[in-house]
N, C-alpha and C positions, 0 to 999 in steps of 0.2 A: 515812620515805622515800616520795616520790610516784612510783609506778611506772606504766609503760606509757603515758606521755603524751609528746607532742611537747614541745620546749623551751618553746614559747609556752603549751601547755596546762599544763605544770608550773608555770610562773610565775603563771598565773591561779589555779591551785589553791592555791599557796602564799600568794598574796595573800588568798584567801578564808579560809584557815586563820588567818592573822594578824589578820583582821578579826572573827573570832568573838567574840561578847560573853561576859562572865562572868555569864551568867544561866541560869536553868533553862529547859528547852524540849525539843523533839523534833527529831531529825535524820533525814534520809532519804539513804541511800547509793545511788548509781546506777552502772550499768555503762556500757560504751561506747555502747550504743544508747539511753541515757536511761531504761532501766527501773529502777524502785525495787527493789533486791535486799535491803535491810535497813532496818528502822525501829527506832530506839532512843530512849531518853529520857536526860536528864542533869540533874544538879544544877547543873553548870557546863558549858555547851556548849563553851566554849573548850578546857578541859582534856580533856573526854571525846572530842571529835571528833579533836583532834590526836593522841590516843593511838593511833589507827588508823594513823597515818603515821609516828610516831616511836616507837622502841623495838622490842623483839623480839616483842611480842604476848604472848598467854597460853599458847602452846604447843599449843592445840587445832588439829587439821587443818582443821576447819570455819572457824575464825577466819582461818587463813592463806589458805584458798581465797576467803573473802570479800574480804580485803584485796587479793588479786591482781586482783580484778575491779572494784574501785572506780575510777571515772574522774571522778566528780563527786559533789557533795552539796548539799543545801539544808537549811534548818532553820526551825523556828517557835518563837518565844520565847513562854513562858507566864509567868504571875504566880507560880506555885508548883510544887513538885514533884508535888503531888497533881493539878494540872491536866495536867501533862506525862504522868503515869501514865495518866489517862483518854484523853487525845488519842492517846497511843501505841497503846492498845488499839483505838480506833476506826480508826486508820490501818492497823493490822495486819489487822483484820477486812476493811476495804475493799480493800486492795492485795494482801494475801496474798504478801508478799515471800518470795523463795526461801530466805533464811537465817534467817527468824524462826520461832519455834514458833507454829503456827497450827492452828485447828480445821479438820480435813480435810473434814468433812461439814457445813460452815457454811452450810446451806441454810435456807430460811424454814420453821421448824417451825410447826405449827398452834397457835392459842390458842383458848380458849373465851371467848366474848364475851357479857356481859349487856347487851343493847341499852339505849339511853336513849330511851324512848318511854312513852306513858301506860300500856301494859301490856307490859313488857319481855319479850324472848325470849332463849333461850340458843342461840347459833349457833357455828359453827366458822369461824374466819377465819385467814388467814396474814398479815394486815396490821394493824399497830398504828396507830390513828388518834386524833387529839385531838378526839374527838366526844362526850366525857362518858360514854362506855360504860365498863363495868368489864371488865377483861381478866384471864384466868388462864392461866398457862403460862410459857414454851412447853412443849409435850409432845414430847419426843424419841422416845417410843414411841407412834406414831399409833394402833395397835390398842388400847393402854391408854386413850388419850384417848376413843376411840369407846365403849369399855366404860363409862367414867366418864359420858359424855353420856347413854347409855342408862339408866344407874343413876339419874342425876339426874331424868330424865324419868319414871322409874317411881316415884321417891320424892316428887317435888314436882310438882304439877299446873300447870306453866306451859304456856302456849300455844306451839306451834311453827309456826303458820300464817303466811302472808305478807300477811295482810290488814291494811290501815291502820285501826287501831281508835283511837278509836270512830267515826271519820269514815265508813269504808266497810265495815260489817259484811257477812258473807255472808248469803245468804238463809236458810240453815239451818245448825245447828252440825255439826261434823265428828264422826268416829268417836271421837276422843280424848275428847270431851265425854261421849259415850254410855258409855264404859268408865271414866269418872272419872279420866282422865289429864289433864284440863284443867278449869279452874274456870269456863269459859264466859264470858269477858268479852265475846264477840261478841253474847251474848244479854242482856247487862246483869245476869247472875246474881250478880256479885261486885262488891263495892265496891272502887274503886282502892286505898283504904288497906289493905283485907284482902289484896288481890293483892300489894301491896308488902311485906307481912309474909312472904309465901312467897318473894318475890324475895330478901329479907334472909336467909332460911334457906338458900337456894341459895348465896348468897355466902359465908355462914359455912361451909357444908359444903365448898365448893371450896377454902376457905382452911385446911381441916383442923380446923375447929371443930365436929366432929361431936357432941361432948358437949353443947355449948351448944344445938345444934339439938334434941338429945334432950330436954333440960330444957324447952325452949319447947313442943315437941309434947306433952309429958306435962302441962304446965300447961294447955294448950288443951283436951286431952282431958278433964281433970277439971272444967274450967270448963264444957264442953258438957254433961257428965253432970249437974252441979249444976243447969244450966238445963233439964234434962229433954230436951235435944236429943240423943237416943240414937243417931240415924243419924249425925249429925256426930261424936259421940264414938267410934262404931264405926269410922268412916272414919279418924279420927286414930289410933286404936289400931292399925289395920292398917299405916298408914304408919310408926308408931313401932316396930312389930315388925320391919318390913323394914329400917329404919335400924339397929336394934340388931344384927340379923344381919350387916349390912354392916360395922359397927364391930367386931364380934367377930372378923371375919376379918382385920382389920388387925393386923400384927405389932407387939407391944408392945416398944418399944426401951428404955424407961426407966419405972421405977415412978412417977416424978414427971412431972406433965403439963406438960413444958417444950417449947419450940420451939428446934430447932437443926438444923444440917446436918452430915452426916458425909461427908467427901471421901476417895476412894481413887483412886490412879493406879497402873496397871500398864504397864510399859515393856518393849518387846522390839524390838531393832534400832533402826530409824529411826522407828518409830511407837509410839504409846501410846494408852491409853483412860483417860479420867477419868470417874468415876461420883460423883454426888452423891445421897445418900439424905436426903430431906427428912422430918425428924421434926417432927410437929405434935401438941401435947398428949400427948407421950410415945409416939406411934405413928408408924410409918413410913407417910407419906402417899403418897410417890411416889419413883421412881428415875429420874433423868435422867442421860444419858451422851453424851459427845462423843468422837470419835476425834481424835487429835492428831498432827501431822506435824512433822518437823524437830527431833526430840528427841535424835538421836544425838550423844553426846559432851557433852551439856548436863548440868550438875549438877542434882540433884533439886530444890533450892531454886528454881532458875530455871524449871524445868518447872512446878512448883507455882504460882509467881507468875503465869506466863503463862496457865495454865489458869484460875485464879481470876479474873483480870482479864477474860478473854474470856467466861467463864461468867456472871459477875454483871453484865456490861455490859448485857445485855438482860433480866436477871431483874426480874420485877415486885415481888418480895418478898425481903427479906434478913432472916434470923433474927438474934436477938441474939448467938448463938454459932455459930461454924463450927469444927468439929474436924477436924484434919489429921494425916497421918502424919509430916510434917516441917514446920518453919517455912519460910514462903516468903521469897524475896528481897523487899526493900522492904517488910517487914512493917509498919513504922510508917505509910508512905504508903497501903498497902492498907487498913489498919484505919481510917485517917482517912476515906478515900474511901467505904468500905462504911458507915461510921457516918453520913456525910452522906447517902448514898443511902437508908438506912433511916429517917433522921430520929430516930436514937437510938443509943445506944452499941452497938457490935459488937466482939466479942472473938474473936480467932483463937487457938485452943488446940491443943496437941499432947497428947492425954490419955495418961496413964501406966498407968491400971488401970480396971477396971469396965466398965459397959455401953458407954460411949462408945469405949473402945478396941476392943471387940468389933465395934461397928458400923463403925468405920473399917476394920477388917480385912475385914468383910463387903463393904464398898464396893470394896476392892481386889480381893477374890475375884471379885466381879461384873465388875469391869473386865477381869480376866484372862479370864474366860469369854467376855465380849463380844468381846474382841480375837481370841481363838482362833476363835470362831464366824465373825467377819468374814473371817478369812483362809481358813477352810474354804469359805465361800460363794464367795470369790474364786477359789480353786483349782478348785472344782467348775465355775464358769463357764468357766474356762480349758479344762477338760477337755471340756465339752460344746460341740459345734460349733453355730454360729449356724443359725437356721432356713433362711436362704438357701443355706447350704452343704449342709444335709441335703436341701433341695429339689433341689439340683443333683445330688446322689448318686442321688436317686430317679429324676429325669428322664433321666439319662444311664446308669442301671443300673450304677453303679459299685460295686465291692466294699466300699469304705470311703469315708467323707466326704472330699471334696477340700479339706482344711483349708489346704494350701499349693498355690496355683495360680500358675504362671508363664506369661506370655503374650509372644509374639514378634510384632513388626510390622516391615515394611520401608518405608523412605521414600527416594525418588530422583526426580530430574527427568531423564527421558530417559536414564537410565543414569549420569548424573554425580552426583558427591558422594553415592553410594549408602551408606546406613547401615542398621543394624538396631538395634532396641531390645528389651530384656527388662525386664518389670516383674514384681513379685512381690506377691501378696496372701496374707495369712495370716488365716484366719477372717473372710474378707470385707473385710479392711482392708488398705490399701497398706502395704508395708514397704519404704520408700524406700532404706534402707541396702543392700537387695539388688538395686536397679535396676542395669542394665548397658547400656552403649552399645557398638556394634560398627561399625567401618569395614569395608565390604566389600572384601576383598582378592583373591578368586580369580575374580570374575565381571566380565566386560567387557560393556558395553552393557546394554539393558533386558531383564533375565531375572529376574523376581520369584521364580520357583520355585527357581532355582539359589541366589539370595540367601538365601531362607528356609532351604534345606538347609545353607548355609554357617553361618548364625547358630546353628541348632539343633545342628549338629555341634560347633561350637566351645564352646557352652555345656555340652553334656552330656559332652564329652570332659574338660572342665575339672572337672566334678563328679566324674567317675570317678577322675581322677588324684588329686584331693584326698580321695577316700574319703567324700564327702558324700552325704547322702540325696538321692534324686531327688524331684521334686515329685509331689504326689498327682495332679496334672492339668496337662497342657500345652495351652495354648490358642494356636492360630495364627490370625492375622487373614487370613481368606480362605476360599475354598471347597475343592472336591475337589483342585485342583491343588496348593495350598499344603499341604494336609493330607498328600497323597501325598509331597511333597518332605520334610516333617518326618519321616514314617515311614521313608523311605529312609535319611535320616541316622541315625536311631536303629538301624535294622537293621545298618548298616555298623559301628556301635559295639558290636554284640552285645546291644542292648537290645530285648527282644521284648515285655515286659509293661507298658510305660509307657502309661498312659491319655492319649490325645490327642483333641482336638476342634477342629474348624474352625468359625469363625463368619463367614459371608459378609455383607458390609455391605448389599448392595442390598435384599434381602428379609429380612435378619436370619435367614438359614437356618443351622441347626446340622447339621454333618456329622460322622459317626463312621466310624472305620476299618472297611472291609469292607462298608459299607452304602451303596449308590449314591444312594439318595434322602435328602433332608434329613429330620431328625427333627421330628416334630410337637410342638414345645414351645409351650404357650399364650403368646401375646404379652405378657400382663400378669403372667406368673409370676415369682416371686422368683428362680428359677434363671436365667431368661433375662436379667432385669435385672442380675444379678450378672455374667454373661458379658459383657453390653454395657458395663458400667462398667469391667471389666478391659480389654476390647478397646479402648475409647475412651482409656483411660489409656496403653496401649502406643502407640497411634497418636499421641497428643499428645507423648509422650516422644520418639518417632522423628522427628516432624516438627520439633520444637524443635532437635534435634541436627543434622538435615539443613540447616535454615535457617542455623544458626550456621556450619557448614562452608562453605556456599555463600557467605555474606556475607564470611567471611574470605578465601576464594579470590578473590572479585571485588575486594575492597579491595587485597589483596596484588598482584594482577596489574597494577594500574595503576601500582604503584611499581617493577615489574620493569624491568630494562634501564637503570637510572640508574647510570652508573659511580661507584664509591665508596660506593654505598648498599647495604650488606649486610643480612642478616636482622635483626640486633640493632638497627640504626639504623632500619629500617622499623618494627619493633615499637615503638621508642621514640617515633617520630613519631605513629604511630596511637594510642598510649597518651596522648600529650600533647594531640592535636587531636581525636581521636575518629572522624574520617572523612577520606577523601581530599579531599572537597569543602572541608573546613575547612583542610586543608593548602594546597590550591590558592589559597584566599582570604587566606592569611596573608602577612605581609610577610617579607622576607629576615631582618630583625632578629629577628622572633618565632621563625622556624625555628632561628636560631642559639642560642636559649635551651635547645634540646634538647641534652643531652650528646652530643658526637661530631659535631655538625653545625656546620661552620665556614662562613665567608662564601662560599667557592667552591662548596662542596657545596649550600649553600642556594640559590644561583642556579641550579645545574644541576637541582635538584628542581623549582623553579618553572618553569623553561624547558620541562622535560619535560612537566609537567602542563598548562601554559597554552599550549604550543606557540608561545611568543613570548619576547621579551627580558624577563627578570625585574626589570630595574632600573626 
């Protein structure tokens, strides 16, 4: 059933459904504003997309919520299910649809890059380029990546300067050369072929082939000793010992020197964390993790499939085995895609016993800990007031941080269409659900002070009646007069300890109760900027409401006094034509298209507006 569309819209959507091809591909569901809210893949687009509109669904609340919002769709045909799987992962990563499982922290993580130049360097980058360089990563733990970089620079004497070699060498070598952390290509002390051997060692080390590097260094050491080059042999011995200490600290995951990944996922409520432990030569080389959103109500197989697709989409290396806690959805297509990406056979396994089960469980424990840590940090940030709020507490000498600030402003034109606005900021950010508008009811003429008193009185009386907490700070737009009016309103309500501050526009002066002179708050301070931001937002909100009322009054007044034209018909005319000017320029026949406007009334309206015969 096609929901929420006009008759014409339903007919168009039904026609699109009937025209769907029986081919594999990817489809994108859109809401009423044209936003993509879900991306899916299908073996048969015709059958799969139609299933959203025909039948009773799969019983999940998320599915029902998705279907209720669908207003349109489009699709891309692919040659195979494997192509559809990859394209779906790319589109989900790019569009981040509301109802898909997505990586929540899908930012650009850093890579290590071995440059392509006569004497390569190892650099940090966040962009993958087709420049012939070799890339390693991405590293989801940036601190761990920095430790790896420092370790490589200690073990392998590559240069890290920015000079173009050999064309533009420096006048003298740097400190790294003096302390034997660089082979000195700028001095011509190393042959490009020998330098490339060290580059190859770095590449092997970063790929987890530490034991190969160990064997190479040992061979070189004994060769130097046989050639009586004892200084070179001693240097290689020291590097070999450093490497062995590093390798001994790596956790042994398996007695056999195999390459595989262990994947664990921990779910809680609507989010999850996925962890991949990369095992190379039987040792845990790295731990990568991503946080996942949109998992509530989704089966484990679907979550696992979505995580694997998005994790390996940008992976530079795929091992021959991936061990999982449960089989993923679309296992056959995933295996085929990963095998193609690796350039060799890849097997997805659910281990039942032994080292691999323990490592999968360890990955899940890591995922649980990371998710708990993330929530703890988030809650701690919520508890800690932002700097601008703490600065405001300091500068206004408040007892506690003003985490909730409400501001009041008045807008009027010579006393007509007078309105008040109230805006609310929590932790320095606007909370628009708490904004309120007020029509001034008790004040005649231009009396800003009395209007301020009325708005403050109405707002705080309502808070008291509903038993809600009062704001940490009330900001009034104006100087001593507006501040006194707000305080008088609070006293009449029996509120004596409410912090209130006034901010006058002309010189941006800050006034506090009981202090006749403005406070000396530095003009560039974070606290004053926050007050100005809140005051300006209250002013904008008030002016917007005032202009809306004034425009409505002006429009309505021109249609007053026409016999037979009541409030409902006035509003219908204005809704249809948008302005009195458009009504005036319309023909009698066009006016008659509005419900309730007959030929006689149409002529009366035009005669009234034009001051002439409407025929």
